[in-house]
C-alpha positions in Angstrom: 70.5 -78.3 -36.9 68.4 -75.6 -34.6 65.6 -75.2 -32.2 62.9 -73.1 -31.4 61.2 -71.9 -27.7 58.0 -69.6 -28.9 58.4 -66.8 -25.6 55.2 -65.5 -24.3 54.9 -61.5 -23.2 51.8 -59.7 -21.6 51.6 -56.1 -21.9 55.6 -55.6 -22.9 56.8 -58.4 -20.4 58.0 -61.6 -20.6 56.2 -64.3 -18.4 58.0 -66.9 -16.1 57.1 -69.4 -18.3 59.0 -68.4 -21.1 62.3 -68.9 -19.3 61.4 -72.2 -18.4 60.6 -72.9 -22.4 63.9 -71.5 -23.4 65.5 -73.3 -20.9 64.6 -76.7 -21.5 65.3 -75.7 -25.3 68.9 -74.8 -24.5 69.3 -78.1 -22.4 68.4 -80.4 -25.6 70.0 -78.5 -28.0 73.2 -78.9 -26.0 72.3 -82.9 -25.8 71.5 -83.1 -29.7 74.4 -80.4 -30.7 71.7 -77.5 -31.8 71.8 -74.1 -31.5 68.3 -72.1 -29.8 66.3 -69.9 -31.4 63.6 -67.5 -29.9 60.6 -65.9 -31.2 58.8 -62.8 -29.4 55.9 -61.1 -30.6 54.9 -57.5 -28.9 54.0 -54.0 -29.2 57.1 -51.7 -29.7 59.7 -52.1 -27.3 59.3 -55.6 -26.8 63.0 -56.4 -28.3 64.5 -54.3 -24.9 62.8 -57.5 -22.9 63.4 -59.9 -25.3 67.7 -59.3 -24.9 66.9 -61.3 -21.5 66.5 -64.7 -23.3 69.7 -64.9 -24.0 70.4 -65.8 -20.4 68.5 -68.7 -20.6 70.5 -70.2 -23.8 68.9 -68.4 -26.7 71.7 -68.4 -29.3 69.1 -65.6 -31.6 66.7 -64.0 -30.6 63.6 -63.0 -33.5 61.6 -60.6 -32.9 58.7 -58.5 -34.6 56.7 -55.7 -33.0 53.9 -54.0 -34.3 50.6 -52.9 -31.7 48.9 -55.7 -33.4 50.8 -58.1 -31.2 49.9 -56.0 -28.5 47.0 -59.0 -27.8 47.1 -62.5 -28.7 45.2 -63.0 -32.3 45.2 -66.9 -32.8 44.6 -66.7 -36.8 47.6 -64.0 -36.7 49.7 -65.9 -34.2 48.9 -68.8 -36.4 50.0 -67.5 -39.4 53.1 -65.6 -38.5 54.9 -68.3 -36.3 54.0 -70.6 -39.3 55.6 -68.9 -41.5 58.4 -68.3 -39.0 59.2 -72.3 -38.5 58.9 -72.9 -42.1 62.0 -70.7 -42.9 64.2 -73.3 -41.3 64.5 -76.6 -40.7 63.7 -76.7 -37.1 64.4 -79.9 -34.8 61.9 -79.5 -32.0 59.4 -76.5 -31.4 58.8 -75.6 -27.6 56.1 -73.5 -26.5 54.6 -73.2 -22.8 50.9 -75.0 -21.9 49.6 -71.6 -20.8 45.8 -70.5 -22.1 47.4 -68.7 -24.8 49.6 -71.5 -25.6 46.7 -74.4 -25.7 44.9 -72.6 -28.3 48.2 -72.0 -30.4 50.1 -75.6 -30.2 47.1 -77.5 -32.3 46.6 -74.5 -34.7 50.0 -74.8 -35.3 50.3 -79.0 -35.7 47.6 -78.9 -38.1 49.0 -75.8 -40.0 52.0 -77.3 -40.5 51.0 -81.1 -40.2 53.3 -81.8 -37.1 53.5 -84.6 -35.0 52.4 -82.8 -31.4 53.0 -83.6 -27.6 50.7 -81.8 -24.9 51.5 -80.5 -21.4 54.7 -82.4 -21.2 56.1 -82.9 -17.7 59.9 -84.1 -18.5 62.0 -84.3 -21.8 65.1 -86.4 -22.2 66.7 -87.4 -26.1 68.0 -91.2 -26.3 69.9 -92.0 -29.8 69.4 -88.6 -30.6 65.5 -89.0 -30.2 62.8 -86.5 -28.2 61.4 -88.4 -25.4 58.3 -86.3 -24.1 57.1 -87.5 -20.8 53.2 -86.0 -20.4 50.5 -87.1 -18.0 47.2 -89.2 -19.1 44.0 -90.3 -17.7 43.8 -87.4 -15.5 47.4 -87.2 -14.5 46.7 -91.5 -12.9 49.5 -92.7 -15.7 52.6 -91.2 -17.5 53.3 -91.5 -20.6 56.8 -91.5 -22.8 56.1 -90.6 -26.0 58.8 -89.9 -29.1 57.4 -88.0 -31.7 57.9 -88.8 -35.6 58.4 -86.1 -37.9 61.3 -83.7 -39.2 60.2 -81.2 -36.3 58.5 -81.8 -33.2 55.8 -79.7 -31.5 55.9 -80.0 -27.9 54.0 -78.1 -25.5 55.7 -77.4 -21.6 53.3 -77.8 -18.7 54.6 -73.9 -17.0 56.5 -74.9 -13.5 57.0 -78.1 -14.2 60.3 -76.9 -15.5 62.9 -74.7 -13.6 64.2 -71.4 -15.5 67.8 -72.2 -15.3 70.4 -69.8 -17.0 72.7 -70.7 -19.7 73.8 -67.5 -21.1 74.4 -67.6 -24.8 75.0 -64.7 -27.3 71.3 -63.7 -27.4 71.7 -61.8 -30.6 68.5 -60.0 -31.6 67.5 -60.0 -34.9 64.2 -57.9 -36.2 61.7 -60.1 -38.3 59.7 -56.9 -39.6 56.5 -56.4 -38.4 54.7 -59.0 -40.0 51.5 -57.4 -40.6 48.8 -59.7 -40.6 47.1 -59.6 -44.2 43.6 -59.3 -44.0 40.7 -58.5 -41.1 41.0 -61.2 -38.4 37.7 -63.2 -37.8 38.3 -63.8 -34.7 39.9 -61.2 -32.3 41.1 -60.1 -29.2 39.4 -56.7 -27.9 41.0 -56.3 -24.6 42.8 -58.9 -21.2 41.3 -57.8 -18.3 44.0 -59.4 -15.3 42.3 -60.2 -12.2 41.9 -57.4 -9.8 45.3 -58.7 -7.3 47.8 -58.4 -6.6 49.1 -61.7 -6.2 50.7 -64.3 -8.8 48.5 -66.3 -11.3 47.8 -69.8 -9.3 49.0 -71.4 -12.6 52.3 -69.5 -12.0 52.7 -69.3 -8.8 55.7 -71.1 -6.8 53.8 -71.5 -3.7 50.0 -72.2 -4.2 47.4 -72.5 -1.0 44.4 -73.9 -2.0 41.4 -74.6 0.0 38.2 -76.9 -0.4 34.7 -77.6 1.1 36.2 -78.5 4.2 36.4 -74.7 4.8 33.0 -74.5 5.4 32.5 -71.2 3.9 33.8 -68.2 1.7 34.2 -66.5 5.4 36.7 -68.4 6.2 38.7 -67.7 3.2 40.5 -65.4 5.1 42.2 -68.2 7.3 44.3 -68.8 4.1 45.0 -65.2 3.1 46.4 -64.9 6.2 49.0 -67.9 5.9 49.6 -67.0 2.2 50.5 -63.5 3.2 53.1 -65.2 6.1 54.9 -67.2 3.0 54.8 -64.1 1.2 54.4 -62.1 -2.5 54.7 -65.4 -4.3 52.5 -67.3 -3.3 48.9 -67.7 -4.4 45.4 -69.0 -3.4 43.7 -71.8 -5.3 40.4 -73.8 -4.8 38.7 -76.8 -5.7 36.0 -77.3 -8.2 33.3 -77.8 -5.3 34.9 -74.5 -4.0 34.1 -72.4 -7.1 30.8 -74.0 -8.3 29.3 -72.9 -4.9 30.6 -69.8 -5.6 33.0 -69.6 -2.7 36.2 -68.5 -5.5 36.5 -66.7 -8.4 36.9 -69.6 -11.4 40.1 -68.2 -11.7 41.6 -70.1 -9.0 40.3 -73.5 -9.4 43.0 -76.2 -9.3 42.2 -79.3 -11.6 40.4 -81.1 -14.7 38.3 -78.7 -15.4 40.7 -76.0 -14.5 44.3 -75.1 -14.3 47.2 -76.9 -14.1 49.9 -76.0 -11.7 53.2 -77.1 -10.4 54.4 -75.2 -7.9 57.2 -75.5 -5.8 55.0 -76.1 -2.7 51.2 -76.9 -2.6 48.8 -77.0 0.5 45.8 -78.7 -0.3 43.3 -77.8 2.7 40.5 -79.4 3.7 40.2 -81.0 -0.1 39.8 -84.8 0.4 41.6 -85.2 -3.3 39.2 -86.6 -5.6 40.8 -87.6 -9.0 39.9 -84.4 -11.0 41.8 -82.2 -8.8 44.4 -84.1 -8.3 44.8 -84.0 -11.6 45.7 -80.4 -11.6 48.1 -80.4 -8.8 49.9 -84.0 -8.7 53.3 -82.7 -10.4 54.0 -80.0 -7.6 57.2 -80.8 -6.0 56.1 -80.4 -2.4 52.5 -81.3 -1.2 51.5 -80.6 2.3 47.9 -81.7 2.9 45.7 -80.8 5.7 42.6 -82.8 6.6 41.1 -84.3 9.0 39.8 -87.4 7.5 42.5 -90.0 7.7 41.4 -91.8 4.4 40.8 -88.8 2.3 42.6 -89.5 -0.5 44.8 -86.5 -0.9 47.4 -88.0 1.8 48.2 -90.6 -1.0 49.8 -88.0 -3.0 50.7 -85.7 0.0 54.5 -85.5 0.6 53.3 -84.4 4.5 50.1 -85.1 6.3 48.7 -83.5 8.7 45.7 -84.9 10.3 43.6 -82.1 12.0 41.2 -79.4 11.8 42.5 -77.1 9.6 40.8 -74.5 12.1 43.2 -75.3 14.3 46.2 -76.3 12.3 46.5 -73.2 9.3 46.7 -70.4 11.8 49.4 -72.1 13.9 50.6 -72.6 10.5 51.5 -69.0 9.9 52.2 -68.0 13.4 55.0 -70.3 13.0 55.7 -69.1 9.7 55.6 -65.7 10.7 58.5 -66.2 13.1 60.6 -67.7 11.2 60.2 -64.2 8.9 61.2 -62.3 11.7 63.6 -64.3 13.5 
């Protein structure tokens, strides 16, 4: 019995979500008595980076190198991965529910006629069956799903699972270049990253989000100072109202129509807590809410709540964090 973990790379570097996917594949494999294969497509040299997946539990790492894998192409990726999956009888196939994974998972499910569960936030094994926990109705409830089929396809919400080291052999095997046949109807020509030195809000372990309570874009420097005090692993987020008003870029939007985040620590500052926003952040490990309205819905999901003026609380909080770091 085998489990396949589909790893993602960007610019020849494996993404953090790939470590989480392999780590969870290892945990499930140990529960059902299976081995773990990881598959990576990337430009020349990706085999060297792919070897690190053995540290997170991959017994075997299947690699295809070529410049045609430098950018994600949905048709070519789907065809190549369908070929890889079809060559083995995998108990389950895991991939990250990133923007790429959200595009790829349904394509694979349709191509191979596989049952699919998306945005998993927990996995368990009961009587040899894989049980997937996933949010429904904008995160208001969680369902436990059992997939019927010889191979189960599951996408995992980034940051909802830890990347636990569980070293295995991690033997790297080449799949050849798997060069796509013919021209694709859809081709990604270029990926332009956001002009920021901070991590993507969907992958950062600490996220500080602001809402309309900050009154205007000129006050975002206050959140930036708090982010600087916490460190380089912190990212800035925003509510939909803020993005719609043009205060912050869409890439920072957290919520049902933005990005789903599951950091270790989430600050909701000046955010009332509309259900659309809660859908994107309620699986954060620890939630800190700062709002001057004691009846704000955000306090119902917060682990720690501060009822007060953000313009007074946030600078003091940043100052105290800086003192701790200096000490």
